[in-house]
C-alpha angles and dihedrals in degrees: 000000000000111000095028118120140195118253111281096009121115117250111269093014119131120224107262090218094053092043092051092045092053093051091046088052088054089053090052091053090052090052096248101109127086130201123217140131092281125101086215096070097115129045089212088072094057114110093028120122114259090257095049092042091055091046094049092048090051090049093052094046094043094047092051094044093047096044092117094051092044095049091050092054095039089049090056090062102043126080097207120057109277089232089069092061119109107265097235092047091048091054090050089052093048093048092051093043091052090057094044095048104034108023131061104183099085125062113249093233091057092050091050095044091051094050092051092047093048096055090043090056089052089058093249119153093215103094093114093048093048093047094048095047095046093047087057091048090050093050103036108007099104092048089050091050091051091052096045093048097044118109142041100270120113093248092054089050090049092055094042094051099026095237135133114268093237091056092048090054093047093049094047091049096048102035103026124244099283096049091041092054092048090049093051092048089053091048089062094046126087108278121248112259108223132172138185122229108230101231091191086076108018146020118236097256092052091048092051091050091052091049093049088054086060093050094257116137118207141188132189127254119226112241096013107082095188097043125101128180108217143192132191136054123003109296091222091065094059127098088229089063097042091049091051098245093125139017133188112261129153122235091248092051091050092050090053090049092050093048091052092044091055088070092054113086126174111309093007120151109236127193121199110193124197082013106160132142083031103232094135093033089062090046091051089051089053098042094044105028093167095052122104106233130200118188123197131192134155096213110088093192092052090047087058089055087047092055091051091049093049091047093050090049092043091232095161133186097035112144109221121205126190105212150110113269090220090056101046114150121259089250088075093061113115089345102119135072093202130023126188118198111187093180129204108263145165090273094220089148090066100057092120095057099032101056098183098043096093090060096045097050122087128198091243089061091073096062093038093053092042089057089052092046092054090054091047095049092051090053092045090051091056089061094059121098121228109287090012125126137247120201117198117194133173131169093228140081115215112116091230090065098037125028091015094058094047093046091053088063094042090054089060090064134234097082138090131192123246111226100243091165090067090055095041104028094167091059100040112139107257092224099033112026097191088070130061127240115186111198126192093222093053104033105025090241145100113286112265137172118204131181130171121203128191122213119229128224137077117317 
């Protein structure tokens, strides 16, 4: 294999896309990389052609998502435990194995040659090891993957879908096998790219025209009048984005914002808690332009991003408060007609767009976050006026963080559930139809849970 080259590439040269992807993976390992829907997530990709940039971005995301599958196959062809391998060498192995197992567009010899050359340029003495392991993966890796992922046990599922065993068990228990498998398949697919047209500045047809001029193709989303699914260059590079005509926002997030906005009539006081970076705050300002909105978040840095977003979208008149939701002043009590709590959560609904999340989450996080969410919803509830509404939203699925949190508040009395399933029948929660459960496999979106509660009493 050594000495071979891809068509049109000089002898001994490393593919720019693969080299950039490897260095981006090293950044991820150091904690400096971020994952989102943008093709501009990593500085290592700057300077590449549009084609190489898109390829490198796909390689990084795919390698991180498929880490569990890759490690299972690589481990079958190494004598020593994979965990003993030099970290930079391991990332080179994973990057190459991803291409060999899950892509067909690049010749195997080119993938192996580049991996060997990359570790050599780093001064590693592992070229022979890398070459030998990857030759085996090229020859027998797909058969090994099929064997390791075959069966109905949790470990086979974990290899097949590249997911921690604990999460496989949780999803199967809560969604059932068929829905869990569909969810995990969607988690490994490219995430839907969805935006919201900022109706404060543009109507949907005008926004679509502006996006088309930037080479961005769009299509509408049934039931979400301001939503567009898009494809093409990075949205952030378009004039439509810079001028505030559009902003990235998933379907599930837009549903949550619309549910909350429905409780905000003219002159209503609206409270957005855990609001940064202001995606739903801006949506509330557009959907309820006559409402008086207060947005609260404890993270000063994220509030800075929120201010920039609101300024770009010209969502004016929002009162921004830096503060902890659990320590809100007494003046907030029973002061708002509508409250939106988009609570911190495990984020399991966002596995498709947050490639590394499945490896950062731990099973204990679910109960820890649920405990925090119960405290937050109680404090949020105190801010609602009699006959006002409280919308609770999280981009996750476990019952402990969703139905369990809401029912904790309902059990304390004084609240009733609005039947969101009647208004959004296609998104009705399968086990509790008054709530909404947006699933990637069913709705092409990030997973989201939404509930709206109405406070009793004279109003």
